[in-house]
VOBA-1610 file (N, C-alpha, C; in pm, whole numbers, padded with zeros to 5 digits, always signed):
BEGIN
Met+09148+11124+13975Met+09142+11072+13841Met+09283+11065+13782Ser+09311+10960+13706Ser+09443+10945+13645Ser+09459+11045+13531Gly+09563+11032+13452Gly+09591+11123+13343Gly+09498+11106+13224Lys+09403+11017+13234Lys+09311+10994+13123Lys+09211+11108+13113Gln+09176+11138+12989Gln+09080+11243+12961Gln+08939+11188+12977Arg+08851+11265+13041Arg+08711+11225+13053Arg+08647+11232+12915Ser+08549+11145+12891Ser+08489+11139+12757Ser+08430+11273+12714Glu+08367+11346+12804Glu+08308+11474+12766Glu+08413+11573+12716Glu+08535+11561+12767Glu+08642+11651+12729Glu+08695+11621+12588Lys+08664+11505+12536Lys+08707+11468+12402Lys+08616+11526+12294Ile+08497+11570+12332Ile+08402+11630+12236Ile+08434+11778+12229Val+08485+11821+12114Val+08544+11955+12104Val+08484+12037+11991Thr+08500+12168+12006Thr+08466+12260+11897Thr+08583+12265+11800Glu+08561+12326+11687Glu+08669+12338+11589Glu+08787+12417+11645Glu+08760+12526+11715Glu+08870+12607+11770Glu+08949+12528+11875Gln+08879+12457+11962Gln+08949+12374+12061Gln+09034+12268+11990Leu+08977+12206+11889Leu+09049+12101+11819Leu+09172+12155+11748Lys+09161+12268+11684Lys+09277+12328+11616Lys+09392+12350+11714Arg+09361+12404+11831Arg+09465+12429+11931Arg+09530+12298+11977Arg+09446+12198+12003Arg+09498+12070+12051Arg+09581+12001+11943Leu+09537+12007+11819Leu+09613+11943+11711Leu+09745+12015+11687Gln+09746+12144+11708Gln+09871+12219+11695Gln+09974+12165+11797Arg+09929+12142+11920Arg+10019+12086+12022Arg+10063+11945+11984Glu+09971+11865+11934Glu+10003+11727+11894Glu+10107+11727+11782Arg+10091+11815+11685Arg+10187+11822+11573Arg+10325+11866+11622Arg+10326+11963+11712Arg+10456+12008+11768Arg+10527+11893+11838Ala+10451+11800+11893Ala+10508+11683+11960Ala+10543+11572+11860Gly+10522+11599+11731Gly+10559+11503+11628Gly+10459+11391+11605Arg+10336+11412+11647Arg+10236+11306+11634Arg+10161+11314+11501Leu+10130+11196+11446Leu+10052+11185+11322Leu+09903+11192+11355Ile+09831+11276+11279Ile+09688+11296+11301Ile+09609+11213+11199Val+09519+11130+11249Val+09431+11049+11165Val+09290+11106+11175Trp+09226+11123+11060Trp+09089+11170+11054Trp+09001+11058+10998Thr+08885+11040+11057Thr+08779+10962+10997Thr+08649+11028+11031Asn+08545+10992+10960Asn+08416+11053+10989Asn+08304+10956+10956Gly+08188+10986+11012Gly+08072+10902+10984Gly+07957+10936+11075Val+07854+10852+11065Val+07732+10869+11142Val+07743+10797+11276Phe+07794+10675+11274Phe+07811+10593+11394Phe+07681+10583+11474Asp+07574+10551+11402Asp+07442+10536+11461Asp+07427+10392+11510Ile+07376+10375+11629Ile+07370+10245+11698Ile+07511+10183+11696Leu+07596+10239+11777Leu+07736+10197+11784Leu+07744+10046+11806His+07827+09978+11726His+07838+09832+11733His+07983+09789+11716Ala+08007+09660+11728Ala+08143+09605+11725Ala+08214+09635+11593Gly+08141+09642+11484Gly+08203+09678+11356Gly+08261+09818+11360His+08188+09911+11423His+08239+10047+11439His+08367+10047+11523Val+08363+09973+11633Val+08479+09970+11724Val+08601+09913+11653Thr+08583+09804+11580Thr+08694+09744+11505Thr+08751+09844+11406Tyr+08663+09910+11332Tyr+08706+10010+11235Tyr+08784+10124+11302Leu+08731+10177+11412Leu+08797+10288+11480Leu+08931+10247+11540Glu+08940+10126+11591Glu+09069+10078+11642Glu+09171+10066+11529Arg+09128+10019+11413Arg+09218+10010+11297Arg+09262+10150+11252Ala+09168+10244+11250Ala+09201+10381+11212Ala+09301+10441+11310Ala+09278+10422+11438Ala+09368+10476+11541Ala+09509+10420+11526Ala+09520+10295+11485Ala+09651+10230+11471Ala+09734+10289+11356Leu+09671+10367+11269Leu+09743+10427+11156Leu+09830+10545+11198Gly+09805+10601+11314Gly+09879+10719+11358Gly+09880+10729+11508Asp+09891+10853+11557Asp+09903+10876+11701Asp+09778+10937+11764Val+09702+11012+11684Val+09586+11084+11735Val+09470+11058+11640Leu+09359+11005+11692Leu+09242+10980+11609Leu+09135+11085+11634Val+09099+11157+11527Val+08991+11255+11530Val+08873+11196+11454Val+08758+11194+11518Val+08637+11141+11453Val+08542+11257+11427Gly+08515+11281+11299Gly+08414+11377+11259Gly+08279+11306+11262Leu+08184+11363+11332Leu+08054+11300+11351Leu+07945+11385+11288Asn+07869+11324+11197Asn+07757+11394+11134Asn+07655+11437+11239Thr+07608+11561+11230Thr+07499+11605+11315Thr+07371+11534+11270Asp+07270+11540+11353Asp+07142+11478+11319Asp+07089+11533+11187Ala+07099+11664+11167Ala+07046+11726+11044Ala+07120+11673+10921Ser+07252+11659+10929Ser+07326+11610+10812Ser+07299+11462+10787Val+07273+11385+10892Val+07237+11243+10875Val+07105+11234+10799Gln+07009+11317+10836Gln+06879+11314+10769Gln+06892+11352+10621Leu+06982+11444+10589Leu+07006+11479+10449Leu+07062+11359+10372Asn+07151+11285+10436Asn+07218+11172+10370Asn+07138+11043+10373Lys+07067+11016+10484Lys+07005+10885+10504Lys+06853+10888+10515Gly+06794+11007+10515Gly+06649+11016+10520Gly+06598+11056+10657Pro+06468+11085+10666Pro+06409+11143+10787Pro+06400+11049+10907Leu+06416+10918+10886Leu+06404+10823+10997Leu+06537+10801+11070Arg+06642+10858+11022Arg+06773+10842+11084Arg+06822+10979+11131Pro+06906+10989+11229Pro+06963+10876+11303Pro+06865+10823+11407Ile+06893+10704+11454Ile+06818+10645+11564Ile+06863+10708+11696Val+06993+10723+11711Val+07053+10778+11834Val+07090+10924+11808Pro+07047+11017+11893Pro+07077+11159+11874Pro+07227+11190+11879Glu+07266+11297+11814Glu+07407+11333+11798Glu+07484+11344+11930Arg+07426+11403+12032Arg+07499+11419+12159Arg+07530+11282+12221Glu+07435+11189+12208Glu+07457+11053+12261Glu+07560+10979+12177Arg+07553+10993+12044Arg+07652+10928+11957Arg+07791+10982+11986Ala+07801+11114+12006Ala+07931+11176+12037Ala+07985+11123+12169Arg+07900+11112+12267Arg+07943+11064+12400Arg+07992+10919+12393Leu+07920+10835+12318Leu+07962+10695+12304Leu+08098+10685+12234Leu+08116+10761+12127Leu+08245+10759+12057Leu+08358+10808+12147Ala+08332+10916+12219Ala+08434+10974+12306Ala+08473+10879+12418Ala+08385+10790+12455Ala+08416+10695+12563Ala+08510+10584+12518Leu+08530+10570+12388Leu+08620+10466+12338Leu+08766+10508+12358Ala+08847+10418+12408Ala+08988+10448+12435Ala+09064+10485+12308Cys+09026+10431+12194Cys+09099+10457+12070Cys+09069+10593+12010Val+08965+10660+12056Val+08924+10791+12002Val+08981+10901+12089Asp+09052+10994+12025Asp+09110+11106+12099Asp+09020+11229+12100Tyr+08956+11257+11987Tyr+08870+11375+11977Tyr+08750+11343+11890Val+08636+11405+11925Val+08514+11395+11845Val+08471+11538+11814Ile+08441+11563+11687Ile+08392+11694+11646Ile+08269+11674+11559Leu+08162+11743+11593Leu+08038+11736+11515Leu+08048+11831+11397Tyr+07992+11789+11282Tyr+07985+11878+11167Tyr+07850+11862+11099Gly+07799+11972+11043Gly+07666+11971+10988Gly+07658+11968+10837Asp+07770+11972+10770Asp+07768+11968+10624Asp+07752+11824+10576Gln+07705+11807+10451Gln+07694+11672+10397Gln+07831+11607+10382Ser+07931+11687+10355Ser+08068+11638+10345Ser+08155+11720+10440Pro+08253+11657+10504Pro+08341+11731+10593Pro+08460+11794+10521Val+08454+11807+10389Val+08571+11849+10313Val+08627+11983+10362Glu+08542+12079+10391Glu+08593+12209+10436Glu+08659+12197+10573Leu+08598+12120+10662Leu+08656+12099+10795Leu+08790+12026+10784Ile+08796+11924+10702Ile+08922+11852+10680Ile+09029+11949+10630Gly+08990+12038+10539Gly+09085+12136+10485Gly+09139+12229+10591Arg+09057+12261+10688Arg+09104+12350+10796Arg+09187+12276+10900Leu+09158+12147+10920Leu+09230+12069+11022Leu+09359+12006+10969Lys+09363+11975+10840Lys+09481+11921+10773Lys+09538+11794+10839Pro+09459+11688+10846Pro+09512+11564+10904Pro+09619+11503+10813Asp+09700+11418+10871Asp+09804+11348+10794Asp+09747+11228+10719Ile+09648+11164+10781Ile+09591+11042+10726Ile+09439+11053+10730Tyr+09376+11009+10622Tyr+09231+11011+10609Tyr+09187+10865+10596Ala+09116+10814+10695Ala+09071+10674+10697Ala+08925+10667+10655Lys+08896+10573+10565Lys+08759+10548+10521Lys+08733+10399+10528Gly+08607+10364+10538Gly+08568+10224+10545Gly+08591+10150+10415Gly+08608+10020+10425Gly+08639+09936+10311Gly+08526+09919+10212Asp+08409+09976+10243Asp+08302+09972+10144Asp+08325+10077+10036Tyr+08432+10155+10049Tyr+08471+10254+09950Tyr+08596+10208+09877Thr+08618+10267+09760Thr+08746+10255+09690Thr+08795+10398+09671Val+08917+10415+09625Val+08968+10549+09599Val+08880+10620+09496Glu+08821+10542+09406Glu+08734+10601+09304Glu+08595+10638+09357Thr+08548+10569+09462Thr+08411+10594+09509Thr+08403+10683+09633Ile+08517+10712+09697Ile+08509+10806+09809Ile+08474+10944+09754Asn+08434+11032+09839Asn+08404+11169+09801Asn+08527+11227+09731Gln+08514+11260+09603Gln+08630+11303+09525Gln+08688+11437+09569Pro+08607+11536+09609Pro+08669+11658+09664Pro+08753+11628+09790Glu+08706+11535+09874Glu+08785+11496+09992Glu+08916+11430+09947Arg+08907+11343+09847Arg+09027+11276+09794Arg+09127+11378+09741Arg+09079+11470+09656Arg+09169+11570+09598Arg+09231+11658+09706Leu+09151+11693+09807Leu+09202+11774+09917Leu+09316+11703+09987Met+09295+11576+10024Met+09400+11502+10096Met+09525+11486+10009Glu+09506+11459+09882Glu+09621+11448+09792Glu+09694+11581+09783Gly+09618+11692+09778Gly+09678+11824+09773Gly+09753+11861+09900Leu+09706+11809+10013Leu+09773+11834+10141Leu+09895+11745+10159Gly+09912+11649+10068Gly+10022+11553+10083Gly+09990+11446+10184Gly+09861+11432+10217Gly+09818+11333+10314Gly+09795+11198+10250Arg+09773+11101+10333Arg+09754+10963+10290Arg+09608+10924+10309Ile+09553+10848+10215Ile+09418+10794+10228Ile+09432+10644+10254Glu+09368+10598+10360Glu+09371+10456+10396Glu+09229+10401+10395Leu+09208+10293+10320Leu+09079+10226+10316Leu+09085+10104+10405Leu+08998+10100+10505Leu+09001+09993+10605Leu+08884+09898+10585Pro+08909+09769+10589Pro+08801+09673+10566Pro+08697+09677+10678Gly+08573+09656+10640Gly+08466+09647+10738Gly+08456+09507+10794Val+08366+09489+10886Val+08339+09357+10943Val+08210+09308+10878Pro+08217+09201+10797Pro+08098+09155+10726Pro+07981+09127+10821Gly+07862+09173+10779Gly+07741+09147+10856Gly+07717+09241+10972Leu+07813+09329+11000Leu+07796+09424+11110Leu+07774+09564+11054Ser+07650+09608+11060Ser+07618+09744+11018Ser+07493+09787+11093Thr+07475+09917+11104Thr+07356+09969+11168Thr+07231+09925+11092Thr+07239+09926+10960Thr+07124+09883+10879Thr+07086+09739+10910His+07187+09652+10921His+07158+09511+10955His+07096+09499+11095Ile+07144+09577+11189Ile+07088+09574+11324Ile+06942+09618+11322Ile+06913+09726+11251Ile+06775+09774+11242Ile+06686+09667+11178Glu+06736+09604+11071Glu+06658+09498+11004Glu+06631+09382+11099Arg+06729+09342+11178Arg+06711+09232+11274Arg+06607+09268+11380Ile+06614+09392+11429Ile+06518+09437+11530Ile+06376+09436+11471Leu+06361+09491+11352Leu+06229+09494+11289Leu+06176+09353+11267Lys+06261+09263+11223Lys+06218+09125+11198Lys+06175+09057+11328Ala+06248+09084+11434Ala+06219+09019+11562Ala+06096+09077+11633Tyr+06068+09204+11610Tyr+05964+09269+11691Tyr+05845+09321+11611Thr+05834+09284+11484Thr+05716+09325+11408Thr+05643+09206+11353
//
């Protein structure tokens, strides 16, 4: 195998991630954080993650656990279980690390990891993103980047198309 990391090795615990980010920082690399559900991974997700990765040197993706998705989106979601979603994200070349988190907001985890850049989707504004996350990043001296989405590409739209076609 070449020097590339296997996808399973990119799915890390908080302690593993802290150690790896410490090495990345010592090497002078910028750490980018983003998070989400990434249910039914699609081209819009890939475009977003590639844009996020381009903001720095190391892309860390915080992934909602199944339980936290249900708190945020209701009992019918996610469609794809967390281990499968993590594996799909980790298989993307633009993603360096995937970490699962079970809280409704990753604010505490972000505070412990201290990324340089916090990327959010373009469906948010600085005023509508999670304000504790915003204040945390501003307090850390980090940058918040809002990245445009791809119109018409969302998990909700995919589910609606499937239901329309098969019901």
